[in-house]
N, C-alpha and C positions, 0 to 999 in steps of 0.2 A: 264651396267654403269661402268665406271672406278672406281675401289675401292677407290683410293685416293680421287676422287671427292665426292664419297658417304660418306667417313669418314669426309671430310671437312664439308659437310652438317650437319652431326651428331654433329661434334665438335662445330659448330656455335650454335646449339641448347643447347648443354651442358654448354656453357659459358654464356647463357642468364639467368642471375640470377633473372630477373623479370618474365620471362615466363615459365621457366622449372618447371614442376610438379614433375616428377620422370623419371629417366633413368636407364635401366638395361642392363648390358653386360653379356652374358652367352654363353655356348657352346664352341666348339673348331673348328677352321678352318681345313678343310680337308688337311691332309699331313703335318700339323705343330704340334709343341710341344703343350702340354697342357698349357693353361694360368696359371699364378701364383695363380689365385683364381678360385673357381668353379663358382662364380657369383659376380658381383659388382653392387651396387645400389647407385645412385647419386641423391641428392636433396639439395636445399639450405635451410638453417635454420638461424633464427635470434637469435644471442646470445648477451650477454652483451657487447662484444667487436665489435658488428656489424654483418653483414651478412657473413656467411661462407658456403663453399661447404662441405656438409657432404658426405663422401664416406664410405659405409659399404661393406666390403669385406668378403665373406663367404668361409671358407674352408670346409672340410668334417664334421667338428664337431661343429663349432661355428662361430659367427660373430665378425668382428673386425671393429670398427668405429673410423674414424679420421675426425676432422673438420679442414678445410683449409680456412684461411682468404682470402678475395677477393684480386685480384692483380696478379702479375706475378706467384706466386706459384700455383694458381688455373689453369692458362694456362698450366703450366708444368705438373701438375697432370693429367689434361684432355688429354694432348698430350701423356703421358706415357700410359694411359689406352687405348687410341685408337690404339696405336702401339702394344698392347698385342694381341695375336691371338684369340680373341673372335670371334665366328662364327656368333653371333647375337647381335644386339642392338635394344632395344625397348625404344622409347622416347615418353613420354607424355608431352605436353605443354598445356598452357591454351587454345590454339586455334586449335591444331591438334595432331594426333598420327602418329609417323613415325617409320617404322620398316626397319631395314637393315639386310639382310642375305648375308653372303659371300658364293658364289657358289663353287662347286668343282673345277671350273676353276680359282677361285680367283677373280672373278668379284663381284661387289656389286649390289645386287638386292634390290632396294629402293622402298618402298611403303609409301605414305603419304596420310592420310585421314583427312580432316578438321572436327572439331567438329561442330555439329549442333548448339551448344550454348557454349560460352566460360565458362570455369570453374574457380572457385577461387583457389588460391594456398595457401596451408597450410605451413607456415614457422615455426611452433612450433617444437622445438627440443625435447620435452618430449613425443616422440612417443614410442610405444612398441619396444624395442631393440631385434634384432635377430628373430623377428616374420616374418614368410613367408607371412602371410596375416595380416595386422594390424587390430585392433578391429573395425576401422571405415570403413573397406572395404565394398562396397555396397552389396556384396554377403552375408556377415555375417549379415547385417541389414535385408536383404530380407529373410534370413532363421531364423530370430528371435533369433539369437545368441547374437546380439548387439542391443542396443536400437536406437532410432532415432537420438541420439546425437553421435552415434558411440562408445558407451561404452559397453563392454561385460557385459551382465547381470550376477549378482552373481549366479543365479540359473543355468546358462549355461556355467560356467567356465569349467566344466568337458568336455562338448561337444566341446568347443573351443580348449581344450587341445588335444582332439582326432583329430580334424581337423589339427592342427599344426603337430602332430606326423605323421599322415598319409601323409601329404604333404612332410615331410622330407624323408620318406621312398620312396615315389613315385619319388621325385626329384633325389635322389641318384640312384635308380634303372634305371630310364629312361635315365639319363645322361650317365651312364655306358653302357647301351645297345646301345645308339646312337653312342658313341665313338667307340665301338667294332663292329659296323655294324650289330648288332643283331636286331635292329629296324631301319628301313629306315629313312632317313632324310625327314621330311615332308615339303611340299611347300604350298603356298596359293591355288594352283590349285589341289593339292592332299594332303589334311591335315592329321594330325595324327588322326587315327580312334580309338576311345575309346568306348568300350561298357561296361555298368554296368548291370550285370545280377542279378535280385532280388534287384533292386535299392531302393525300398521303397520310402521315401521322398527325397532321393538322396542328402542329405546335404553334404556328403563327396565328391561326384562326381561333384556337381556344384562348390564346393570350388576348386576342382582339376582343373576344366576347367578354372576358373578364374585365378588360379595360373599359369597354363601352358601358357595361352594366354597373360595375363597382366604382369607377372613377367618374365617368361622364353621367352616370345615373339614367341611362337610356334603356328602355325595355327592348330586348333583342331576341329574335328567333333565328337560330342557326341551322343550316343544312349543309352537310358535307358529302361530296360525291367522289368516290375513288373506285377504280376497277378491282382493287384487291380486297377480298373478303377479310383478310387479316387486318388491314387498316380499319375497316368498319368496326370489327370487334374491339380493337385496341381503342379507337376513338370513343366508342360508346362507353367502354369501361371508365375511361378518364373523365368523360363528361358527367357520367352518373355519379362518380365519386366527388365531383366538384359541385354537383347540383346545377349543372348547366342545361338550359332548355335547348336541346339540339336533336336533330335527326342525322344519322349517317347511313348512306346508301352505297351498296356495292354495285357498281354499274359504270357504263361509259358516259363520257361527257355529252355526246350527241344523243344518248338515250335518256338523259335525265329529264324527268317530268316534275313540275312543281304545281301545287294547288293554285298558287298566286305568283305573279311575276315578282322577282326580288328587287329590293331597293339598292343593294350593293352586291356586285359580283367580284369575287376574288379568284385569281388564277396564279398561284404562287409556286414558282419553280416547277410548273408543268412542262414536260419534256417535248421539245421540237414542235410538231404540228398540233399537239394537244393544246398548246396555247392558242393556236388559231381556232380550234374547235370551241374553246371556252369563250374567246372574243366573239365568235359568230353567234353563240347562244346568248351572250349578253346583248348583242344588237337585236336578236330575235325577240328578246324579252323587253327591249327598250329600257334596259336597266339604267337608272339615273347616274350611278357611280360605278366605275370599273377600275380595279387595281390589278395589274398583271406584272409579274416578275418572270420573264421568259427564262427558260433553261434549255440550252442546246439549240442549234439552228442548222440541223443536218440537211433539211430539205433544200433550201436555197443553195447551200454549199455544194450539194451533189449536182444541182442543176448547173452551177457555175463551172464544174469540171467538164460538162458536156457541151458547153456553148463557146462561141468565139467572142472574146471580150471586145467591146468597142474601142477604137483607137482614140486616144493614145493610152488606154488604161490596162493594157495587158500585164504590166508589172504588178498591178494590185492583186492579181490572182495567179501569178506564175508559181509562187512558192506556197506550199501547203499551209503553213502557219498564217501567212498573210491572207490567203484565201478564206480560211476559217474566220479570222477576225473581221474581214470585210463582209462576209456573209452575215455575221451577227449584226453589224451596223445596217446593212442593206435590208435585212429582214424586218428589223424593228422600225426602220424609217418607213417602209412600205406599209407595215401594220398601222403606224400612226396616220399615214395618209388615208388609208381605207376607213379608219374610224372617223376621221374628219368628214369624209364624204358620206358617212352613215349618220352624221348629225351630232358629233361629239367634239368638244374642245379637248385637245390632247396635249399633255406635257410628258416628255421623256426625261427622266432624271436618274441620278445615281441613287440606288437603294441603300447601299452600305459600302464602306470603303473596300477597295479590292484586296487589301491585306487581310480582311476577314472572310471574304468569299469572292470568287470570280464571277458569280451569278449576281451581279450588282446593278442591273438596269431595271427601272420601274416605269411602266406605262400607266399614267393616270388619266382617265378619260371621264369627262362630265358631260352628260347629254344636254344639249342646248336646242336641238332641232334644226340648227343651221347646217346645211349640207356641204359647206366648204367652198362651193363656187367652181367656176370653170378653170381657174388657175390651178387649183389643187388637182382637179381631174386631168388636166393636160400634163401637169408635172408627173403624176403617177403613170399615165399611159406612156409617156416618153421614156420614163425610167425603165419600166419592164420591157419595153420594146428594144431599147438600146442593149440591155443585157440578155435578152432572149430567155426570160424566166417567166414562170407562172406561179405566183404566190398562192399558197393554200388558202389563206383567208379570203383573197379575192374570189377564188372559185366557190368557196362556201357562201359568201354573201351573194354572189350571182345566182347560185342555186336557190337561195331563199328569197330572191327578188328584193334584197335589201340595199343593193349598191352596185359598185363597179365590178366588172368581171376580172 
């Protein structure tokens, strides 16, 4: 479809102040400069001065909201936004959902799906500002984070914070990987393939699916793997109720088999060496993007109790609480080194503030094909030799002939 005609169709929907629910522009067109904003979100709100078009524009760190009164200024604002080189537009109206993707050739791929039942339109301007998923989002209600009125439950505020922080990390990482060609551009026929290894009740992953599809406008196929049959049944029920395209499997991480290698591998709060199992599978699949939030580090901590620490570092492991904390740091540092040697660029960051959860470290790995070099190899070998330990991930990668022992 001609891009101008597709944009005109989207523009007509954006100017319908009675029917528009929400619209999101995101991504970058192939071969063009980056848009002035990472993402823009449009909706109409009723203020004291009448109805306004509310535009929330997101940069890398915060949201900027401006309200425009109806009339000629709104037309100009919409026109300027449509002229920006966004690669995707996702538009929800009371009667349909419309998605526009700009192809590599510069054409407009437009898909419209009517709603089975018209929805009401919320014009309240007092919504959560800067939230990637507002508290009244259906996925948060289904996951028991919000109540039936769409209000985040007081007892679940920390969980909601985790969701928001995870989505921010995922959003930035995926956007950058797409822009640099490290993750392929998904299509409705070949959606973004996301696998969550050790998914548990999958609240972060289901929220991620909702965000990627409804806010970012990306087609996504989700697979969740967990050893517990109860988790599989629970997750299938939640996903079916939300209309999420997903498969959930009861089985081990090492035994997981996929028809095709995933684009994104998640390992969120998988316990102890299960994180290593997940990272090894990601390397085996050559997954372009990996996000892991480790939980527990018993394996290295147990090894430290049985070895003689190198001088002069005995005081780091003499006391139990310090040994456990040091084991956490050492384990994730070695995991980062191993991933670098396996061809990934790795960042270790704070996932969420420690006052919300002690499990607040995130490993973000993007596949570049660069093996890290002799310095990383030497640093890794010297570190494990000095402490007399054998990291689980190192053994797994050696067994698979993917990297260092």
